[in-house]
C-alpha positions as CSV (number, residue, x, y, z in Angstrom):
1,M,-12.8,19.1,14.0
2,M,-9.6,17.3,12.8
3,K,-6.7,19.7,12.1
4,T,-5.8,19.2,8.4
5,Q,-3.0,20.8,6.4
6,K,-2.6,20.6,2.6
7,L,1.0,20.0,1.6
8,E,3.1,19.3,-1.4
9,I,6.1,17.0,-1.1
10,S,8.4,16.9,-4.1
11,G,5.4,17.8,-6.2
12,I,3.2,15.1,-4.6
13,P,-0.1,16.3,-3.1
14,A,-0.4,15.4,0.6
15,L,-2.6,15.9,3.6
16,L,-1.3,16.1,7.2
17,Y,-3.8,15.3,9.9
18,G,-3.6,16.0,13.6
19,E,-2.0,18.3,16.1
20,E,1.8,18.6,16.3
21,S,3.5,15.4,17.5
22,R,6.8,13.6,17.4
23,K,5.2,10.5,15.9
24,V,3.6,10.1,12.4
25,Y,2.0,7.5,10.3
26,L,2.6,7.6,6.5
27,Y,-0.7,6.6,4.9
28,V,-0.5,5.0,1.4
29,H,-3.8,4.2,-0.3
30,G,-4.5,1.3,-2.7
31,K,-5.7,1.3,-6.3
32,M,-8.7,3.6,-6.8
33,G,-8.0,5.3,-3.5
34,C,-6.8,8.8,-2.5
35,K,-5.2,10.6,0.4
36,E,-8.5,11.8,1.8
37,E,-9.5,8.2,2.7
38,A,-6.9,8.5,5.5
39,L,-9.4,10.5,7.6
40,P,-11.1,7.6,9.5
41,F,-7.6,6.2,10.4
42,A,-6.5,9.7,11.5
43,E,-9.5,9.9,13.7
44,L,-8.1,6.9,15.6
45,A,-4.4,7.6,15.4
46,C,-4.4,11.3,16.2
47,P,-6.1,10.9,19.6
48,A,-3.4,8.2,20.3
49,G,-0.7,10.8,19.9
50,Y,0.2,10.5,16.2
51,Q,-0.1,12.7,13.1
52,V,-1.0,11.1,9.8
53,L,0.6,12.1,6.5
54,A,-1.3,10.9,3.5
55,V,-0.3,11.2,-0.2
56,D,-1.9,10.7,-3.6
57,L,-0.2,8.0,-5.7
58,P,0.3,8.7,-9.4
59,E,-3.0,8.7,-11.4
60,H,-5.0,9.0,-8.1
61,G,-6.8,11.8,-6.2
62,E,-5.5,15.2,-7.3
63,R,-3.2,13.4,-9.7
64,R,-5.8,12.0,-12.0
65,G,-4.8,12.6,-15.6
66,S,-1.2,13.4,-14.5
67,S,1.8,12.5,-16.7
68,E,3.2,10.2,-14.0
69,K,1.8,6.7,-14.1
70,L,1.1,4.1,-11.4
71,L,4.3,2.1,-12.0
72,P,6.8,0.9,-9.4
73,W,9.7,2.7,-10.9
74,V,7.7,5.9,-10.5
75,A,5.9,5.3,-7.2
76,V,8.8,3.8,-5.2
77,P,11.2,6.8,-5.6
78,E,8.2,9.1,-4.7
79,L,7.6,7.2,-1.5
80,E,11.3,7.3,-0.7
81,A,11.1,11.1,-1.0
82,V,8.0,11.2,1.2
83,Y,9.8,9.1,3.8
84,S,12.8,11.5,3.7
85,Y,10.4,14.4,4.3
86,A,8.9,12.6,7.3
87,A,12.2,11.5,8.8
88,E,13.4,15.1,8.9
89,R,10.3,16.2,10.8
90,W,9.3,13.4,13.1
91,K,11.2,11.2,15.5
92,N,9.1,8.1,14.9
93,V,7.7,7.1,11.5
94,S,5.2,4.3,11.1
95,L,3.4,3.0,8.0
96,R,-0.3,2.3,7.3
97,A,-0.8,1.0,3.7
98,T,-3.3,-0.8,1.6
99,S,-3.1,-3.3,-1.3
100,I,-0.6,-2.2,-4.0
101,G,0.2,0.8,-1.9
102,A,1.6,-1.7,0.7
103,W,3.8,-3.3,-2.0
104,F,5.1,0.0,-3.2
105,S,5.8,1.0,0.4
106,M,7.7,-2.2,1.3
107,L,9.9,-1.7,-1.8
108,A,10.5,1.9,-0.9
109,L,10.9,1.6,2.9
110,Q,12.5,-1.8,3.4
111,A,15.8,-0.3,4.6
112,K,14.2,2.5,6.7
113,P,13.9,2.4,10.5
114,L,10.1,2.3,10.6
115,R,8.6,1.9,14.1
116,G,6.0,-0.5,12.7
117,A,3.5,-1.1,9.9
118,L,-0.2,-1.8,9.5
119,L,-1.0,-3.4,6.2
120,L,-4.5,-3.9,4.9
121,S,-5.0,-6.6,2.1
122,P,-1.3,-6.1,1.1
123,V,0.0,-7.3,-2.3
124,V,3.0,-9.2,-1.0
125,D,4.1,-11.1,-4.1
126,M,3.6,-9.1,-7.3
127,E,5.2,-11.7,-9.5
128,D,2.6,-14.3,-8.3
129,L,-0.2,-11.8,-8.9
130,I,1.0,-11.0,-12.5
131,T,1.5,-14.6,-13.4
132,N,-2.0,-15.4,-12.1
133,M,-3.4,-12.6,-14.2
134,M,-1.6,-14.0,-17.2
135,Q,-3.3,-17.3,-16.6
136,W,-6.7,-15.6,-16.3
137,A,-6.1,-13.9,-19.6
138,N,-4.6,-17.1,-21.2
139,V,-1.4,-15.2,-22.0
140,S,2.0,-17.0,-22.0
141,E,5.3,-15.4,-21.1
142,A,6.5,-15.7,-24.7
143,Q,3.4,-13.9,-25.9
144,L,3.8,-11.1,-23.4
145,K,7.5,-10.7,-24.2
146,E,6.8,-10.4,-27.9
147,A,3.8,-8.1,-27.5
148,G,5.3,-5.9,-24.7
149,E,1.8,-5.1,-23.4
150,I,-1.5,-7.0,-23.6
151,S,-4.9,-5.6,-22.5
152,T,-7.2,-7.9,-20.6
153,D,-11.0,-8.0,-20.3
154,F,-10.7,-7.5,-16.5
155,D,-9.4,-4.0,-17.0
156,E,-5.7,-4.7,-16.3
157,T,-2.9,-4.2,-18.9
158,L,-0.2,-6.9,-18.7
159,S,3.3,-5.6,-19.2
160,W,6.5,-7.4,-19.9
161,Q,8.6,-4.5,-18.6
162,Y,6.6,-4.5,-15.4
163,L,7.1,-8.2,-14.9
164,C,10.8,-7.9,-15.5
165,W,11.1,-5.0,-13.1
166,V,9.3,-7.0,-10.4
167,R,11.7,-9.9,-10.9
168,E,14.7,-7.6,-10.7
169,H,13.5,-5.9,-7.5
170,P,12.8,-8.4,-4.7
171,Y,12.4,-6.8,-1.3
172,R,13.4,-7.9,2.3
173,W,10.9,-6.7,4.9
174,K,12.0,-6.7,8.5
175,V,9.7,-4.0,10.0
176,P,7.3,-5.2,12.9
177,T,4.1,-5.7,10.9
178,Q,0.4,-6.3,11.5
179,V,-1.6,-7.6,8.5
180,L,-5.4,-7.6,8.1
181,Y,-6.5,-10.0,5.4
182,G,-9.8,-11.1,4.0
183,A,-10.2,-14.8,3.6
184,K,-12.1,-14.1,0.3
185,D,-9.2,-12.0,-1.1
186,N,-9.1,-12.7,-4.8
187,L,-5.6,-11.2,-5.5
188,T,-3.4,-12.7,-2.8
189,S,-3.9,-16.3,-1.7
190,R,-3.7,-17.5,1.9
191,A,-0.7,-19.6,0.9
192,V,1.2,-16.6,-0.5
193,L,0.3,-14.6,2.7
194,E,1.5,-17.4,5.0
195,Q,4.9,-17.4,3.1
196,F,5.1,-13.7,3.7
197,K,4.4,-14.2,7.4
198,Q,7.2,-16.9,7.6
199,R,9.6,-14.7,5.7
200,T,8.9,-11.4,7.6
201,G,7.5,-12.4,11.0
202,A,4.4,-10.4,10.4
203,H,1.3,-11.1,12.5
204,L,-1.8,-11.9,10.6
205,T,-5.5,-11.2,11.4
206,I,-7.9,-13.0,9.2
207,M,-11.4,-11.8,8.5
208,V,-13.4,-14.8,7.3
209,E,-16.0,-12.6,5.5
210,G,-13.3,-10.1,4.3
211,E,-12.5,-9.5,0.7
212,H,-9.6,-7.7,-0.9
213,W,-11.5,-4.5,-0.8
214,F,-12.8,-3.8,2.7
215,H,-16.0,-1.8,2.0
216,T,-19.1,-3.3,3.7
217,E,-20.3,-2.0,7.0
218,L,-19.1,-5.1,8.8
219,Q,-15.7,-5.1,7.0
220,L,-15.1,-1.5,7.8
221,A,-16.1,-2.1,11.5
222,V,-13.5,-4.9,11.7
223,L,-10.9,-2.7,10.0
224,Q,-11.5,0.0,12.5
225,E,-11.2,-2.4,15.5
226,W,-8.0,-3.8,14.1
227,E,-6.5,-0.4,13.6
228,R,-7.5,0.7,17.1
229,A,-5.9,-2.4,18.6
230,H,-2.6,-2.0,16.8
231,I,-1.9,1.7,16.5
């Protein structure tokens, strides 16, 4: 039975998996995820000598319906606080993050001395993703600037404030990083990911049958093998 402790870090619900150790992975889920989904990763990382500290991002898990929204200017300071908590308690801190959780984490932790990072389907260029969504919705920059926010039929709200924030907050990522990417990822193109690799030195593992959301039996098996190989 996995040892699990419920915590609260600066008001953020968290779970700590595993027996006491000097090494920890911060686990940051993606959109529609929650801290509890860290368990399969913890079942690999804890026997390898790590603990796993997982948190709920705004509007997710125990924070559904909360006043805090899933916005970078909210999530990034929160993850900085979570890192500070971890750095005071563990000698080695590593990162395991998914999708938009990876982008928030790279913004928050870019200057921190992380031991390494495992990123699944990371959003690495949010400006590219937003401008792609604008094209899908047939929305111009001028229209978005004038409206402020525009809802789309693919359940995303385009925001001028969000786009401006992204442009004003580039990140520089220097942490030793492993990326698992699905060749059928519809949010991040292979070209954008290759640019990230060149910029950061990250090592890429490509799953030909992988999508942005790893959820099939085969995809989850590949994810687990990748995690086991790189923990």
